[in-house]
PDB file as gemmi writes it, atoms N, CA and C in Angstrom:
CRYST1    1.000    1.000    1.000  90.00  90.00  90.00 P 1                      
ATOM      1  N   MET A   1       0.943  -1.165   0.003  1.00  0.00           N  
ATOM      2  CA  MET A   1      -0.008  -0.074  -0.275  1.00  0.00           C  
ATOM      3  C   MET A   1       0.865   1.246  -0.011  1.00  0.00           C  
ATOM      4  N   PRO A   2       0.611   2.038  -0.780  1.00  0.00           N  
ATOM      5  CA  PRO A   2       1.676   3.400  -1.054  1.00  0.00           C  
ATOM      6  C   PRO A   2       1.166   4.433   0.141  1.00  0.00           C  
ATOM      7  N   ARG A   3       2.289   5.372   0.275  1.00  0.00           N  
ATOM      8  CA  ARG A   3       1.993   6.324   1.408  1.00  0.00           C  
ATOM      9  C   ARG A   3       1.280   7.538   0.928  1.00  0.00           C  
ATOM     10  N   SER A   4       0.459   7.990   1.541  1.00  0.00           N  
ATOM     11  CA  SER A   4      -0.692   9.152   1.049  1.00  0.00           C  
ATOM     12  C   SER A   4      -0.091  10.403   1.904  1.00  0.00           C  
ATOM     13  N   THR A   5      -0.371  11.556   1.164  1.00  0.00           N  
ATOM     14  CA  THR A   5      -0.297  13.038   2.020  1.00  0.00           C  
ATOM     15  C   THR A   5      -1.590  13.472   2.319  1.00  0.00           C  
ATOM     16  N   ARG A   6      -1.606  13.746   3.867  1.00  0.00           N  
ATOM     17  CA  ARG A   6      -2.941  14.477   4.322  1.00  0.00           C  
ATOM     18  C   ARG A   6      -2.686  15.643   5.053  1.00  0.00           C  
ATOM     19  N   ALA A   7      -3.305  16.340   5.270  1.00  0.00           N  
ATOM     20  CA  ALA A   7      -3.296  17.646   6.187  1.00  0.00           C  
ATOM     21  C   ALA A   7      -4.025  17.546   7.432  1.00  0.00           C  
ATOM     22  N   PHE A   8      -3.582  17.721   8.548  1.00  0.00           N  
ATOM     23  CA  PHE A   8      -4.108  17.935   9.811  1.00  0.00           C  
ATOM     24  C   PHE A   8      -3.844  19.229  10.435  1.00  0.00           C  
ATOM     25  N   ARG A   9      -4.992  19.615  11.276  1.00  0.00           N  
ATOM     26  CA  ARG A   9      -4.687  20.845  12.060  1.00  0.00           C  
ATOM     27  C   ARG A   9      -4.008  20.099  13.683  1.00  0.00           C  
ATOM     28  N   ILE A  10      -2.808  20.740  13.753  1.00  0.00           N  
ATOM     29  CA  ILE A  10      -2.143  20.097  14.918  1.00  0.00           C  
ATOM     30  C   ILE A  10      -1.618  21.262  15.804  1.00  0.00           C  
ATOM     31  N   ASP A  11      -1.938  21.110  17.096  1.00  0.00           N  
ATOM     32  CA  ASP A  11      -1.560  22.375  18.033  1.00  0.00           C  
ATOM     33  C   ASP A  11       0.420  22.567  18.064  1.00  0.00           C  
ATOM     34  N   ASP A  12       0.600  23.706  17.809  1.00  0.00           N  
ATOM     35  CA  ASP A  12       2.008  24.083  17.457  1.00  0.00           C  
ATOM     36  C   ASP A  12       2.964  23.547  18.745  1.00  0.00           C  
ATOM     37  N   ARG A  13       2.590  23.372  19.899  1.00  0.00           N  
ATOM     38  CA  ARG A  13       3.258  22.820  20.891  1.00  0.00           C  
ATOM     39  C   ARG A  13       3.633  21.152  20.477  1.00  0.00           C  
ATOM     40  N   LEU A  14       2.703  20.555  19.897  1.00  0.00           N  
ATOM     41  CA  LEU A  14       2.855  19.246  19.636  1.00  0.00           C  
ATOM     42  C   LEU A  14       3.743  18.969  18.649  1.00  0.00           C  
ATOM     43  N   LEU A  15       3.626  19.830  17.420  1.00  0.00           N  
ATOM     44  CA  LEU A  15       4.598  20.000  16.485  1.00  0.00           C  
ATOM     45  C   LEU A  15       5.954  20.111  17.003  1.00  0.00           C  
ATOM     46  N   GLU A  16       6.210  21.225  17.613  1.00  0.00           N  
ATOM     47  CA  GLU A  16       7.388  21.510  18.385  1.00  0.00           C  
ATOM     48  C   GLU A  16       8.162  20.300  19.021  1.00  0.00           C  
ATOM     49  N   ALA A  17       7.132  19.448  19.999  1.00  0.00           N  
ATOM     50  CA  ALA A  17       7.537  18.489  20.841  1.00  0.00           C  
ATOM     51  C   ALA A  17       7.999  17.262  19.827  1.00  0.00           C  
ATOM     52  N   LEU A  18       7.201  17.239  18.755  1.00  0.00           N  
ATOM     53  CA  LEU A  18       7.300  16.094  17.610  1.00  0.00           C  
ATOM     54  C   LEU A  18       8.773  16.307  16.924  1.00  0.00           C  
ATOM     55  N   ASP A  19       9.309  17.642  16.549  1.00  0.00           N  
ATOM     56  CA  ASP A  19      10.255  17.887  16.185  1.00  0.00           C  
ATOM     57  C   ASP A  19      11.532  17.422  16.914  1.00  0.00           C  
ATOM     58  N   LYS A  20      11.434  18.008  18.313  1.00  0.00           N  
ATOM     59  CA  LYS A  20      12.469  17.721  19.322  1.00  0.00           C  
ATOM     60  C   LYS A  20      12.819  16.141  19.417  1.00  0.00           C  
ATOM     61  N   LEU A  21      11.582  15.465  19.445  1.00  0.00           N  
ATOM     62  CA  LEU A  21      11.712  13.953  19.636  1.00  0.00           C  
ATOM     63  C   LEU A  21      12.161  13.306  18.465  1.00  0.00           C  
ATOM     64  N   ALA A  22      11.737  13.762  17.274  1.00  0.00           N  
ATOM     65  CA  ALA A  22      12.496  13.558  16.210  1.00  0.00           C  
ATOM     66  C   ALA A  22      13.745  13.347  16.070  1.00  0.00           C  
ATOM     67  N   MET A  23      14.214  14.670  16.326  1.00  0.00           N  
ATOM     68  CA  MET A  23      15.723  15.221  16.247  1.00  0.00           C  
ATOM     69  C   MET A  23      16.422  14.218  17.403  1.00  0.00           C  
ATOM     70  N   LYS A  24      15.827  13.962  18.239  1.00  0.00           N  
ATOM     71  CA  LYS A  24      16.872  13.177  19.289  1.00  0.00           C  
ATOM     72  C   LYS A  24      16.846  11.741  19.086  1.00  0.00           C  
ATOM     73  N   SER A  25      15.715  11.255  18.296  1.00  0.00           N  
ATOM     74  CA  SER A  25      15.996   9.953  17.383  1.00  0.00           C  
ATOM     75  C   SER A  25      16.644   9.942  16.197  1.00  0.00           C  
ATOM     76  N   ASN A  26      17.081  10.920  15.842  1.00  0.00           N  
ATOM     77  CA  ASN A  26      18.004  10.909  14.378  1.00  0.00           C  
ATOM     78  C   ASN A  26      17.071  10.705  13.362  1.00  0.00           C  
ATOM     79  N   ILE A  27      15.585  10.720  13.058  1.00  0.00           N  
ATOM     80  CA  ILE A  27      14.897  10.705  12.056  1.00  0.00           C  
ATOM     81  C   ILE A  27      13.858  11.758  11.686  1.00  0.00           C  
ATOM     82  N   SER A  28      13.366  11.889  10.679  1.00  0.00           N  
ATOM     83  CA  SER A  28      12.193  12.872  10.630  1.00  0.00           C  
ATOM     84  C   SER A  28      11.473  13.150  11.295  1.00  0.00           C  
ATOM     85  N   ALA A  29      10.662  14.186  11.520  1.00  0.00           N  
ATOM     86  CA  ALA A  29       9.430  14.295  12.108  1.00  0.00           C  
ATOM     87  C   ALA A  29       8.467  13.288  11.477  1.00  0.00           C  
ATOM     88  N   ASN A  30       8.307  13.261  10.012  1.00  0.00           N  
ATOM     89  CA  ASN A  30       7.380  12.624   9.321  1.00  0.00           C  
ATOM     90  C   ASN A  30       7.637  11.175   9.931  1.00  0.00           C  
ATOM     91  N   LYS A  31       8.865  10.570   9.759  1.00  0.00           N  
ATOM     92  CA  LYS A  31       9.243   9.020   9.878  1.00  0.00           C  
ATOM     93  C   LYS A  31       8.725   8.878  11.521  1.00  0.00           C  
ATOM     94  N   TYR A  32       9.108   9.851  12.471  1.00  0.00           N  
ATOM     95  CA  TYR A  32       8.637   9.581  13.685  1.00  0.00           C  
ATOM     96  C   TYR A  32       7.512   9.446  14.095  1.00  0.00           C  
ATOM     97  N   LEU A  33       6.416  10.431  13.548  1.00  0.00           N  
ATOM     98  CA  LEU A  33       5.036  10.281  13.738  1.00  0.00           C  
ATOM     99  C   LEU A  33       4.536   8.837  13.156  1.00  0.00           C  
ATOM    100  N   GLU A  34       4.860   8.427  11.807  1.00  0.00           N  
ATOM    101  CA  GLU A  34       4.556   7.338  11.132  1.00  0.00           C  
ATOM    102  C   GLU A  34       4.956   6.163  12.258  1.00  0.00           C  
ATOM    103  N   ASN A  35       5.925   6.154  12.773  1.00  0.00           N  
ATOM    104  CA  ASN A  35       6.384   5.004  13.615  1.00  0.00           C  
ATOM    105  C   ASN A  35       5.425   5.007  15.058  1.00  0.00           C  
ATOM    106  N   LEU A  36       5.324   6.044  15.410  1.00  0.00           N  
ATOM    107  CA  LEU A  36       4.441   6.131  16.550  1.00  0.00           C  
ATOM    108  C   LEU A  36       2.997   5.825  16.117  1.00  0.00           C  
ATOM    109  N   LEU A  37       2.423   6.258  15.232  1.00  0.00           N  
ATOM    110  CA  LEU A  37       1.120   5.858  14.587  1.00  0.00           C  
ATOM    111  C   LEU A  37       1.184   4.317  14.238  1.00  0.00           C  
ATOM    112  N   MET A  38       2.082   3.772  13.826  1.00  0.00           N  
ATOM    113  CA  MET A  38       2.206   2.429  13.570  1.00  0.00           C  
ATOM    114  C   MET A  38       1.890   1.584  15.004  1.00  0.00           C  
ATOM    115  N   SER A  39       2.872   2.052  15.735  1.00  0.00           N  
ATOM    116  CA  SER A  39       2.904   1.245  17.071  1.00  0.00           C  
ATOM    117  C   SER A  39       1.641   1.207  17.696  1.00  0.00           C  
ATOM    118  N   HIS A  40       1.042   2.570  17.774  1.00  0.00           N  
ATOM    119  CA  HIS A  40      -0.391   2.829  18.536  1.00  0.00           C  
ATOM    120  C   HIS A  40      -1.427   1.961  17.898  1.00  0.00           C  
ATOM    121  N   THR A  41      -1.479   2.007  16.717  1.00  0.00           N  
ATOM    122  CA  THR A  41      -2.544   1.336  15.955  1.00  0.00           C  
ATOM    123  C   THR A  41      -2.456  -0.314  15.868  1.00  0.00           C  
ATOM    124  N   LYS A  42      -1.127  -0.723  16.026  1.00  0.00           N  
ATOM    125  CA  LYS A  42      -0.946  -2.203  16.570  1.00  0.00           C  
ATOM    126  C   LYS A  42      -1.502  -2.543  17.886  1.00  0.00           C  
ATOM    127  N   GLN A  43      -1.262  -1.423  18.902  1.00  0.00           N  
ATOM    128  CA  GLN A  43      -1.500  -1.930  20.164  1.00  0.00           C  
ATOM    129  C   GLN A  43      -2.888  -1.957  20.340  1.00  0.00           C  
ATOM    130  N   VAL A  44      -3.805  -0.909  19.755  1.00  0.00           N  
ATOM    131  CA  VAL A  44      -5.306  -0.911  19.778  1.00  0.00           C  
ATOM    132  C   VAL A  44      -5.820  -2.069  18.956  1.00  0.00           C  
ATOM    133  N   GLY A  45      -5.224  -2.811  18.157  1.00  0.00           N  
ATOM    134  CA  GLY A  45      -5.759  -3.770  17.286  1.00  0.00           C  
ATOM    135  C   GLY A  45      -6.400  -3.559  16.100  1.00  0.00           C  
ATOM    136  N   GLU A  46      -6.145  -2.275  15.496  1.00  0.00           N  
ATOM    137  CA  GLU A  46      -6.476  -1.996  14.319  1.00  0.00           C  
ATOM    138  C   GLU A  46      -5.760  -2.317  12.916  1.00  0.00           C  
ATOM    139  N   ILE A  47      -4.622  -2.844  13.126  1.00  0.00           N  
ATOM    140  CA  ILE A  47      -3.719  -3.558  12.191  1.00  0.00           C  
ATOM    141  C   ILE A  47      -2.901  -4.577  12.926  1.00  0.00           C  
ATOM    142  N   PRO A  48      -2.823  -5.484  11.957  1.00  0.00           N  
ATOM    143  CA  PRO A  48      -2.218  -6.894  12.643  1.00  0.00           C  
ATOM    144  C   PRO A  48      -0.636  -6.552  13.662  1.00  0.00           C  
ATOM    145  N   MET A  49      -0.479  -7.307  14.451  1.00  0.00           N  
ATOM    146  CA  MET A  49       0.914  -6.656  15.051  1.00  0.00           C  
ATOM    147  C   MET A  49       2.091  -7.142  14.105  1.00  0.00           C  
ATOM    148  N   ASP A  50       1.818  -8.045  13.250  1.00  0.00           N  
ATOM    149  CA  ASP A  50       3.222  -8.374  12.432  1.00  0.00           C  
ATOM    150  C   ASP A  50       3.123  -7.492  11.155  1.00  0.00           C  
ATOM    151  N   THR A  51       2.441  -6.515  11.102  1.00  0.00           N  
ATOM    152  CA  THR A  51       2.406  -5.285   9.957  1.00  0.00           C  
ATOM    153  C   THR A  51       3.785  -4.746  10.062  1.00  0.00           C  
ATOM    154  N   GLU A  52       4.692  -4.608   8.908  1.00  0.00           N  
ATOM    155  CA  GLU A  52       5.860  -3.932   8.890  1.00  0.00           C  
ATOM    156  C   GLU A  52       5.564  -2.589   8.285  1.00  0.00           C  
ATOM    157  N   PRO A  53       6.179  -1.470   8.878  1.00  0.00           N  
ATOM    158  CA  PRO A  53       6.167  -0.180   8.054  1.00  0.00           C  
ATOM    159  C   PRO A  53       6.806  -0.231   6.618  1.00  0.00           C  
ATOM    160  N   LEU A  54       6.085   0.819   5.778  1.00  0.00           N  
ATOM    161  CA  LEU A  54       6.821   0.880   4.423  1.00  0.00           C  
ATOM    162  C   LEU A  54       8.489   1.314   4.634  1.00  0.00           C  
ATOM    163  N   GLY A  55       9.175   0.843   3.682  1.00  0.00           N  
ATOM    164  CA  GLY A  55      10.490   1.356   3.526  1.00  0.00           C  
ATOM    165  C   GLY A  55      10.734   2.638   2.957  1.00  0.00           C  
ATOM    166  N   ASP A  56      11.809   3.100   2.921  1.00  0.00           N  
ATOM    167  CA  ASP A  56      12.279   4.187   2.530  1.00  0.00           C  
ATOM    168  C   ASP A  56      11.986   4.150   0.911  1.00  0.00           C  
ATOM    169  N   PRO A  57      11.079   5.031   0.566  1.00  0.00           N  
ATOM    170  CA  PRO A  57      10.667   5.322  -0.932  1.00  0.00           C  
ATOM    171  C   PRO A  57      11.910   5.518  -1.963  1.00  0.00           C  
ATOM    172  N   ARG A  58      13.094   6.032  -1.403  1.00  0.00           N  
ATOM    173  CA  ARG A  58      14.149   6.463  -2.126  1.00  0.00           C  
ATOM    174  C   ARG A  58      14.860   5.100  -2.484  1.00  0.00           C  
ATOM    175  N   GLY A  59      14.507   4.078  -1.988  1.00  0.00           N  
ATOM    176  CA  GLY A  59      15.614   3.036  -1.923  1.00  0.00           C  
ATOM    177  C   GLY A  59      16.253   2.498  -3.503  1.00  0.00           C  
ATOM    178  N   GLY A  60      17.110   1.800  -3.346  1.00  0.00           N  
ATOM    179  CA  GLY A  60      17.968   1.520  -4.450  1.00  0.00           C  
ATOM    180  C   GLY A  60      18.806   2.500  -5.040  1.00  0.00           C  
ATOM    181  N   LYS A  61      19.624   2.397  -5.881  1.00  0.00           N  
ATOM    182  CA  LYS A  61      20.615   3.333  -6.576  1.00  0.00           C  
ATOM    183  C   LYS A  61      19.955   4.247  -7.306  1.00  0.00           C  
ATOM    184  N   ARG A  62      20.358   5.379  -6.818  1.00  0.00           N  
ATOM    185  CA  ARG A  62      19.556   6.875  -7.689  1.00  0.00           C  
ATOM    186  C   ARG A  62      20.837   7.170  -8.726  1.00  0.00           C  
ATOM    187  N   ALA A  63      20.137   7.929  -9.966  1.00  0.00           N  
ATOM    188  CA  ALA A  63      20.684   8.345 -10.983  1.00  0.00           C  
ATOM    189  C   ALA A  63      21.795   9.511 -10.194  1.00  0.00           C  
ATOM    190  N   ASN A  64      23.210   9.281 -10.718  1.00  0.00           N  
ATOM    191  CA  ASN A  64      24.263  10.641 -10.338  1.00  0.00           C  
ATOM    192  C   ASN A  64      24.364  10.554  -8.922  1.00  0.00           C  
ATOM    193  N   SER A  65      24.086   9.270  -8.428  1.00  0.00           N  
ATOM    194  CA  SER A  65      24.311   9.233  -6.815  1.00  0.00           C  
ATOM    195  C   SER A  65      25.939   8.916  -6.626  1.00  0.00           C  
ATOM    196  N   GLY A  66      26.781   9.838  -5.886  1.00  0.00           N  
ATOM    197  CA  GLY A  66      28.125   9.485  -5.790  1.00  0.00           C  
ATOM    198  C   GLY A  66      29.047   9.988  -6.591  1.00  0.00           C  
ATOM    199  N   ARG A  67      28.412  10.812  -7.969  1.00  0.00           N  
ATOM    200  CA  ARG A  67      29.207  11.381  -8.766  1.00  0.00           C  
ATOM    201  C   ARG A  67      29.644  12.635  -8.122  1.00  0.00           C  
ATOM    202  N   PRO A  68      30.942  13.233  -8.460  1.00  0.00           N  
ATOM    203  CA  PRO A  68      31.311  14.553  -8.057  1.00  0.00           C  
ATOM    204  C   PRO A  68      30.480  15.668  -9.055  1.00  0.00           C  
ATOM    205  N   LYS A  69      30.162  16.805  -8.276  1.00  0.00           N  
ATOM    206  CA  LYS A  69      29.703  17.915  -9.065  1.00  0.00           C  
ATOM    207  C   LYS A  69      30.573  18.260  -9.910  1.00  0.00           C  
ATOM    208  N   LYS A  70      30.441  18.690 -11.218  1.00  0.00           N  
ATOM    209  CA  LYS A  70      31.025  19.340 -12.162  1.00  0.00           C  
ATOM    210  C   LYS A  70      31.402  20.754 -11.729  1.00  0.00           C  
ATOM    211  N   THR A  71      32.616  21.391 -11.831  1.00  0.00           N  
ATOM    212  CA  THR A  71      33.002  22.889 -11.608  1.00  0.00           C  
ATOM    213  C   THR A  71      33.248  23.372 -12.735  1.00  0.00           C  
ATOM    214  N   GLU A  72      33.475  24.656 -12.640  1.00  0.00           N  
ATOM    215  CA  GLU A  72      33.830  25.492 -13.861  1.00  0.00           C  
ATOM    216  C   GLU A  72      35.434  25.139 -14.681  1.00  0.00           C  
ATOM    217  N   SER A  73      36.053  24.611 -13.516  1.00  0.00           N  
ATOM    218  CA  SER A  73      37.356  24.541 -14.035  1.00  0.00           C  
ATOM    219  C   SER A  73      37.258  22.920 -14.793  1.00  0.00           C  
ATOM    220  N   THR A  74      36.731  22.043 -14.376  1.00  0.00           N  
ATOM    221  CA  THR A  74      36.337  20.738 -14.903  1.00  0.00           C  
ATOM    222  C   THR A  74      35.667  20.855 -16.134  1.00  0.00           C  
ATOM    223  N   ASP A  75      34.673  21.730 -16.347  1.00  0.00           N  
ATOM    224  CA  ASP A  75      34.135  22.081 -17.493  1.00  0.00           C  
ATOM    225  C   ASP A  75      34.937  22.478 -18.628  1.00  0.00           C  
ATOM    226  N   GLU A  76      36.055  23.447 -18.332  1.00  0.00           N  
ATOM    227  CA  GLU A  76      36.941  23.938 -19.047  1.00  0.00           C  
ATOM    228  C   GLU A  76      37.953  22.748 -19.654  1.00  0.00           C  
ATOM    229  N   THR A  77      38.479  22.143 -18.356  1.00  0.00           N  
ATOM    230  CA  THR A  77      39.430  20.921 -19.009  1.00  0.00           C  
ATOM    231  C   THR A  77      38.880  19.984 -19.914  1.00  0.00           C  
ATOM    232  N   ASP A  78      37.463  19.726 -19.752  1.00  0.00           N  
ATOM    233  CA  ASP A  78      36.781  18.805 -20.581  1.00  0.00           C  
ATOM    234  C   ASP A  78      36.912  19.341 -21.847  1.00  0.00           C  
ATOM    235  N   ARG A  79      36.330  20.684 -22.062  1.00  0.00           N  
ATOM    236  CA  ARG A  79      36.451  20.954 -23.139  1.00  0.00           C  
ATOM    237  C   ARG A  79      37.952  21.179 -24.209  1.00  0.00           C  
ATOM    238  N   SER A  80      38.844  21.611 -23.430  1.00  0.00           N  
ATOM    239  CA  SER A  80      40.188  21.639 -23.936  1.00  0.00           C  
ATOM    240  C   SER A  80      40.654  20.360 -24.287  1.00  0.00           C  
ATOM    241  N   ASP A  81      40.209  19.219 -23.434  1.00  0.00           N  
ATOM    242  CA  ASP A  81      40.452  17.916 -23.751  1.00  0.00           C  
ATOM    243  C   ASP A  81      39.903  17.476 -25.344  1.00  0.00           C  
ATOM    244  N   SER A  82      38.625  17.833 -25.336  1.00  0.00           N  
ATOM    245  CA  SER A  82      37.854  17.276 -26.669  1.00  0.00           C  
ATOM    246  C   SER A  82      38.127  18.247 -27.746  1.00  0.00           C  
ATOM    247  N   GLU A  83      38.923  19.333 -27.689  1.00  0.00           N  
ATOM    248  CA  GLU A  83      39.453  20.006 -28.833  1.00  0.00           C  
ATOM    249  C   GLU A  83      40.645  19.553 -29.459  1.00  0.00           C  
ATOM    250  N   ASN A  84      41.501  18.853 -28.583  1.00  0.00           N  
ATOM    251  CA  ASN A  84      42.646  18.285 -28.955  1.00  0.00           C  
ATOM    252  C   ASN A  84      42.456  16.945 -29.752  1.00  0.00           C  
TER     253      ASN A  84                                                      
END                                                                             
């Protein structure tokens, strides 16, 4: 099942607390909230206890990952090499 985007009105104090807790856990506020809701819905029996959260949607190798960024100097070097 894919992730969906929803909007909720939430007290600013809760959002600040969520940000702090997520930072302490070294994860995004979105991931922290998803984990919290997953745990709660399992505990109250709304979803099966063996349900696994969705993985990172960015999984796998991405185009240009790990490649150094070109700078003006390398662009000039590339041009002069191709002219010779």
